[in-house]
Structure formats: C-alpha cells, structure tokens
C-alpha positions as CSV (number, residue, x, y, z in Angstrom):
1,M,-4.2,9.4,4.0
2,V,-6.3,10.2,7.0
3,G,-7.6,6.8,8.1
4,R,-8.8,5.4,11.4
5,V,-6.4,5.6,14.3
6,G,-6.6,2.7,16.7
7,E,-8.1,3.1,20.2
8,R,-4.8,2.7,21.9
9,E,-3.2,5.3,19.7
10,R,-6.0,7.8,20.1
11,Q,-6.1,7.4,23.9
12,R,-2.4,8.2,24.2
13,G,-2.6,11.0,21.6
14,G,-0.6,8.9,19.1
15,A,0.1,9.1,15.4
16,A,-1.9,8.7,12.3
17,P,-1.8,5.4,10.3
18,R,1.5,4.5,8.8
19,G,0.3,5.5,5.4
20,S,-0.1,9.2,6.2
21,M,1.1,12.4,7.8
22,V,-1.8,14.6,6.7
23,V,-3.3,15.1,10.2
24,G,0.0,16.3,11.6
25,L,0.6,18.6,8.7
26,L,-2.8,20.2,9.0
27,C,-2.4,20.7,12.7
28,T,0.9,22.5,12.0
29,V,-0.5,24.7,9.3
30,V,-3.4,25.7,11.5
31,L,-0.9,27.4,13.8
32,A,0.8,29.0,10.8
33,G,-2.2,30.7,9.3
34,V,-5.8,30.3,8.3
35,G,-5.3,31.2,4.7
36,Y,-2.8,28.4,4.1
37,V,-4.9,25.9,5.9
38,A,-7.9,26.8,3.6
39,W,-5.7,26.3,0.5
40,E,-4.4,22.9,1.9
41,L,-7.9,21.7,2.6
42,R,-9.0,22.7,-0.9
43,G,-6.1,20.7,-2.3
44,I,-7.2,17.6,-0.3
45,A,-10.8,18.0,-1.4
46,A,-9.7,18.3,-5.0
47,N,-8.0,14.9,-4.7
48,R,-11.0,13.1,-3.3
49,S,-14.1,11.6,-4.9
50,D,-17.2,10.1,-3.3
51,G,-17.2,7.2,-5.7
52,D,-19.8,4.6,-4.6
53,P,-19.1,4.2,-0.8
54,A,-22.2,1.9,-0.4
55,R,-20.4,-0.6,-2.6
56,G,-16.9,0.5,-1.8
57,V,-16.1,1.2,-5.5
58,Y,-14.4,4.0,-7.4
59,Q,-14.0,4.0,-11.2
60,Q,-11.1,6.3,-12.0
61,D,-11.4,8.9,-14.8
62,P,-8.7,8.1,-17.4
63,E,-7.7,11.6,-18.1
64,R,-7.3,12.4,-14.4
65,A,-5.2,9.3,-14.0
66,D,-3.0,10.2,-16.9
67,R,-2.4,13.7,-15.4
68,T,-1.3,11.9,-12.1
69,A,1.2,9.8,-14.0
70,A,2.6,12.8,-15.7
71,A,2.9,14.7,-12.4
72,V,4.9,11.8,-10.9
73,L,7.2,11.7,-13.9
74,D,7.6,15.5,-13.9
75,G,10.6,15.8,-11.5
76,I,9.6,13.2,-8.9
77,V,10.4,9.9,-10.5
78,R,12.1,8.8,-13.7
79,E,11.5,5.6,-15.6
80,D,14.4,3.3,-16.5
81,P,15.2,4.0,-20.2
82,E,15.1,0.3,-20.9
83,P,12.7,-1.3,-18.3
84,P,12.2,-5.1,-18.2
85,T,9.0,-6.1,-20.0
86,D,8.9,-9.9,-20.0
87,G,9.3,-11.1,-16.5
88,R,12.7,-12.6,-17.0
89,A,14.2,-10.2,-14.5
90,F,12.4,-11.8,-11.6
91,G,12.6,-15.4,-12.7
92,G,8.9,-15.8,-13.5
93,G,7.8,-17.0,-10.1
94,S,6.6,-15.8,-6.8
95,S,8.7,-13.1,-5.2
96,A,11.7,-14.0,-3.0
97,D,11.3,-17.7,-2.5
98,W,15.0,-18.1,-1.9
99,R,14.9,-15.8,1.1
100,Y,13.2,-18.5,3.1
101,A,15.5,-21.4,2.4
102,G,17.3,-20.8,5.7
103,W,14.7,-18.5,7.3
104,Q,15.7,-16.8,10.5
105,P,14.1,-13.9,12.4
106,S,15.7,-10.6,12.1
107,D,18.3,-10.0,14.8
108,P,17.6,-7.5,16.3
109,L,13.9,-7.5,15.6
110,E,14.1,-4.2,13.8
111,A,13.3,-3.2,10.2
112,R,16.4,-2.7,8.0
113,P,16.9,-1.4,4.4
114,A,16.4,-4.1,1.8
115,P,16.9,-4.5,-2.0
116,A,13.9,-3.4,-4.1
117,E,11.7,-6.2,-5.5
118,P,9.7,-6.0,-8.7
119,A,6.3,-6.9,-7.2
120,V,6.5,-4.5,-4.3
121,G,6.4,-0.7,-4.8
122,A,5.7,2.7,-3.6
123,L,2.3,4.4,-3.9
124,F,2.5,8.1,-4.9
125,S,0.0,10.9,-4.6
126,P,1.3,14.0,-6.2
127,G,-0.5,17.3,-5.6
128,G,-1.6,19.5,-2.6
129,D,-2.8,16.7,-0.3
130,G,-0.3,17.3,2.5
131,D,1.4,13.9,2.1
132,P,5.0,13.2,1.0
133,D,5.6,12.2,-2.6
134,H,5.1,8.5,-1.8
135,H,2.7,8.0,1.2
136,C,2.1,4.2,1.1
137,S,3.3,0.9,-0.3
138,A,1.5,-1.8,-2.4
139,V,2.1,-5.2,-3.8
140,V,1.2,-6.9,-7.1
141,V,-1.1,-9.9,-6.5
142,H,-2.0,-12.6,-9.0
143,S,-5.2,-12.1,-10.9
144,P,-6.8,-13.3,-14.2
145,R,-6.1,-9.9,-15.9
146,G,-2.7,-9.5,-14.4
147,D,-3.5,-5.9,-13.3
148,L,-4.1,-6.0,-9.6
149,V,-2.3,-4.7,-6.5
150,A,-3.2,-4.8,-2.8
151,T,-2.7,-2.1,-0.3
152,A,-4.2,-0.8,2.9
153,A,-7.7,0.8,2.6
154,H,-6.5,3.8,4.6
155,C,-4.0,4.5,1.8
156,V,-6.8,5.0,-0.8
157,Y,-9.9,6.0,1.1
158,G,-10.5,8.6,3.8
159,G,-13.2,11.3,3.4
160,G,-13.6,9.8,-0.1
161,F,-11.5,7.9,-2.6
162,R,-8.1,9.3,-3.6
163,T,-8.0,10.4,-7.2
164,N,-4.3,11.1,-7.4
165,L,-2.7,7.7,-7.0
166,A,0.2,6.2,-9.0
167,F,2.2,3.0,-8.3
168,A,5.9,2.5,-9.0
169,P,6.8,-1.2,-8.7
170,G,10.4,-1.9,-7.7
171,Y,11.0,1.7,-6.9
172,R,14.5,2.7,-5.7
173,D,16.3,6.0,-5.5
174,G,14.0,8.0,-7.7
175,V,13.8,5.4,-10.4
176,A,10.7,3.4,-11.5
177,P,12.3,0.5,-13.4
178,Y,9.0,-1.1,-14.3
179,G,7.1,2.1,-15.1
180,I,4.3,4.2,-13.5
181,W,0.9,2.6,-13.2
182,V,-2.4,4.3,-12.4
183,P,-5.8,2.9,-11.1
184,T,-8.7,2.2,-13.4
185,R,-10.8,1.0,-10.4
186,I,-10.4,0.9,-6.6
187,D,-12.3,-1.6,-4.4
188,V,-12.6,-1.4,-0.6
189,D,-15.0,-3.1,1.8
190,P,-18.1,-0.9,2.3
191,R,-17.5,-1.4,6.1
192,W,-14.3,0.5,5.7
193,A,-15.9,3.3,3.7
194,Q,-18.7,3.5,6.3
195,D,-16.6,3.9,9.5
196,Q,-13.0,2.9,8.8
197,D,-13.4,-0.4,10.6
198,P,-9.7,-1.6,11.1
199,D,-10.8,-5.2,10.4
200,H,-11.4,-4.2,6.8
201,D,-8.3,-2.1,6.1
202,V,-7.5,-3.7,2.8
203,A,-7.9,-2.3,-0.7
204,L,-7.5,-3.7,-4.2
205,L,-6.6,-1.5,-7.2
206,R,-6.7,-2.5,-10.9
207,L,-4.0,-0.7,-12.8
208,R,-2.8,0.3,-16.3
209,R,0.3,1.9,-17.6
210,P,-0.3,5.1,-19.5
211,G,1.2,5.0,-23.0
212,Y,1.5,1.2,-23.0
213,P,-1.9,-0.1,-24.0
214,G,-2.2,-3.9,-23.5
215,Q,0.8,-4.2,-21.2
216,R,0.0,-6.3,-18.1
217,L,1.5,-5.4,-14.8
218,E,1.9,-9.0,-13.6
219,D,3.8,-9.9,-16.8
220,V,6.3,-7.2,-16.0
221,T,6.7,-7.6,-12.3
222,G,5.5,-11.0,-11.3
223,A,3.0,-11.3,-8.5
224,L,2.3,-12.8,-5.1
225,T,-0.7,-15.1,-4.4
226,M,-3.2,-14.1,-1.8
227,D,-3.6,-16.8,0.9
228,Y,-6.9,-16.9,2.9
229,G,-6.2,-19.8,5.2
230,T,-2.6,-19.6,6.5
231,E,-2.2,-21.3,9.8
232,L,-0.5,-19.2,12.5
233,P,2.0,-19.0,14.0
234,A,4.1,-18.9,10.9
235,P,7.5,-17.5,9.8
236,A,6.8,-14.2,8.0
237,R,8.4,-11.1,6.5
238,L,7.1,-7.6,6.1
239,M,8.3,-5.1,3.5
240,G,7.4,-1.5,2.8
241,Y,8.6,2.0,1.8
242,P,9.1,4.6,4.5
243,N,7.7,7.9,3.2
244,D,11.0,9.6,4.0
245,A,13.3,7.0,2.3
246,E,13.9,6.0,-1.3
247,Q,14.3,2.3,-0.8
248,P,12.2,-0.4,1.0
249,L,12.9,-1.9,4.4
250,E,12.1,-5.4,5.7
251,C,11.8,-7.3,8.9
252,R,11.4,-11.0,9.6
253,N,9.7,-12.6,12.6
254,T,7.0,-15.2,13.5
255,A,3.5,-14.0,12.6
256,V,1.0,-14.7,15.4
257,P,-2.8,-14.2,15.7
258,A,-3.9,-10.9,17.3
259,G,-7.5,-12.0,17.8
260,P,-9.6,-13.6,15.1
261,T,-9.1,-10.9,12.5
262,Q,-5.6,-9.5,12.8
263,V,-2.0,-10.7,12.5
264,R,0.9,-9.4,14.6
265,L,4.6,-9.3,14.0
266,D,6.9,-7.9,16.7
267,C,9.2,-5.8,14.5
268,A,10.4,-2.3,15.6
269,D,11.1,0.8,13.5
270,V,8.5,0.2,10.8
271,P,7.6,3.9,10.0
272,N,5.0,5.9,8.2
273,G,4.7,5.0,4.5
274,T,5.0,1.3,5.0
275,S,1.2,0.9,5.2
276,G,0.0,-1.4,2.4
277,G,3.3,-3.2,2.2
278,P,3.2,-7.0,2.0
279,V,3.3,-9.5,4.9
280,T,4.4,-12.8,3.4
281,T,4.9,-16.3,4.8
282,G,7.7,-18.7,4.1
283,R,5.8,-19.9,1.1
284,S,6.1,-16.4,-0.4
285,T,2.4,-16.0,-0.3
286,L,0.6,-12.9,0.8
287,I,-1.2,-13.2,4.1
288,G,-1.8,-9.5,4.7
289,V,-0.8,-5.9,4.0
290,I,0.5,-3.6,6.8
291,G,-2.5,-1.8,8.3
292,G,-5.5,-2.6,10.4
293,R,-5.2,-2.3,14.2
294,D,-3.6,0.9,15.3
295,G,-3.3,2.0,11.7
296,G,-0.6,-0.7,11.3
297,G,1.1,-0.7,14.6
298,D,3.4,1.2,16.9
299,E,7.1,1.5,17.6
300,E,7.5,-2.2,18.4
301,T,4.7,-4.0,16.7
302,T,3.2,-4.3,13.2
303,Y,-0.3,-5.5,12.4
304,C,-2.2,-6.5,9.3
305,V,-5.7,-7.7,8.6
306,R,-5.8,-11.5,8.4
307,F,-7.0,-12.5,5.0
308,G,-10.2,-14.4,5.3
309,D,-13.7,-14.6,3.7
310,G,-14.1,-10.8,3.7
311,V,-10.9,-10.2,1.7
312,R,-11.7,-13.2,-0.5
313,A,-15.0,-11.6,-1.4
314,L,-13.3,-8.3,-2.1
315,Y,-10.9,-10.0,-4.4
316,E,-13.6,-11.8,-6.3
317,R,-15.6,-8.6,-6.7
318,S,-12.5,-6.8,-8.0
319,V,-11.5,-9.4,-10.6
320,A,-15.1,-9.9,-11.8
321,S,-15.6,-6.2,-12.6
C-alpha cells in the first residue's frame, strides 16, 4: 500500500512503508512502457474505494469480499483440510506467554524466522495492485464479537480504502490452517485518511469467514489484548511476515519511547511486509503494530504508534459499530 514515507526516508530517497512495494513497481513499469503503466494504475484504482474518509470508515461489499477470498484460495493459499475450530490448539489464552518466562533480547539484534502463531497472520491483496500476494501482517485482538484484527493504516488505506483484503491467521508455507477471513468493515483515524499522519498509522478490521456463518475468529485463533498504558522501557517482541517469505520472523529487544506518540525497537532486518505485525510486551499484550514513523522503520530500527487515547477511541468506535 502506498502510505506516508517518513521525512528521513523521503530526504534520502528511501523506501516505501514496510507494507508495500507499489511505488517501486510503478516507477519500474513507467520505464517499461506507458500502456502497461495505465493498466497497472487501472488495477490499483479498481481495488480502492473512497468509503467515508471524513469518519475513517469503509463498509465492505460482501460479494466483493467473497471474490477476494476465492481469489486467495485459487492457487495462492490452501486451507488445512481439518483446521482447528475450538481454540484448543493455542491453549485458550493470550499468545506466547511462555516465550517471556526467561526473556532475553535477540542476539544479535536481528529478526530471524519464527514459528507461526494462530493469532498473527498475513494480509493478502490479490489482483492487479502491484503488491506481492501478501503485502502486510495483522494480529487478532480481543473484542466483544471476537471478529477484530489490528494492522497498520497504510496497509489498508492509501488513495482510498483497499477493497481486496483477506487475512490468513497462522499462515505458513502456502497453508492457512485457520481459514481465510475477509473484512466487513475497516476503521482508520480520519487524520490518517486526511494526510497519512504517521501518529495515526493504526487500523482495525472486523472480519468474517466466507462459507462459515457464525464462526468467530477469536474462538479459532485466540487473541491479544490491546494495552493503552504500558510503561516504557519494557521488554518487547515484534513479529511479522516479510512479503517475500512464507513464514513469519521475530525479534526481541527493549521497547523505548520515540517521543510521546511512537515506540522504538532497535531490531535489524525487519523488511517490507511486516507492517501491521504485533509489538507485544512481556505480558503478551499488544502495545503497537509495526508502522508509524518512517513507515515502520529502517534497516536497523522498527517503530510503531504508541497505543493511547486515539487508538482507544478507534477501538471503541469499531466494536460499537
């Protein structure tokens, strides 16, 4: 997704946010030929909707969402023939508490491949939008209806709301063990929709699973709890799916404030596609999703928006709808 590139990245001619490679692809095809560029731009426009940017809301058309799910399952991803459906596979609690019993920072401070986890997944956007099959990451968060995920706003809104999104929790090596889920509604802060303010690079998506009416995402995968008041510094872990890899990676380090609105983890080699992935504390609670400053970071550092009153208001609006 074409989101806001941070001032530092822009000044040095740097990369797009970690959720996207659209800008680079379009620059390449401009050199290749005007006709192809026009086709590519039409494809991007076809996968965008204005929604209601003044409120930061998009209500997804069910038939369009079903077509997206079918496109993901048509040669991109296959579902496990006997997927878990009752939560027993993840122990019924918050994700990965055991990892922090003897928490240590990564050594070296570099992201490394990690086992897939039920509540964390890859965000797909099939069709002619210039992105890889999965362009971002997302995480299931606790909600009354059990249908909510958090990701980066730049993964779902740029020049309009993405209309071709699908979420594969626990994704690994072309398999979606917990099914393919599609949005019914997307919420972003209007300040992101207005000018891609990096302090509001958070989105919440309510999801359903086509063909499984009544099934609740959280019952299948478990969920993390959003924390709006974590004291920093704190031991933390990030996780996400590179858009050129078929399994997640992780890195652990101390999360520190980066001003009043951002969180910083010094972890290298966190590439494109990890945007929207969770940043969790030692309590296995969610304190942010990769994104924000510099589109999520650079070669050595990862950022996320610090969850506070603005994100709390976004959550309350999403669950009340």
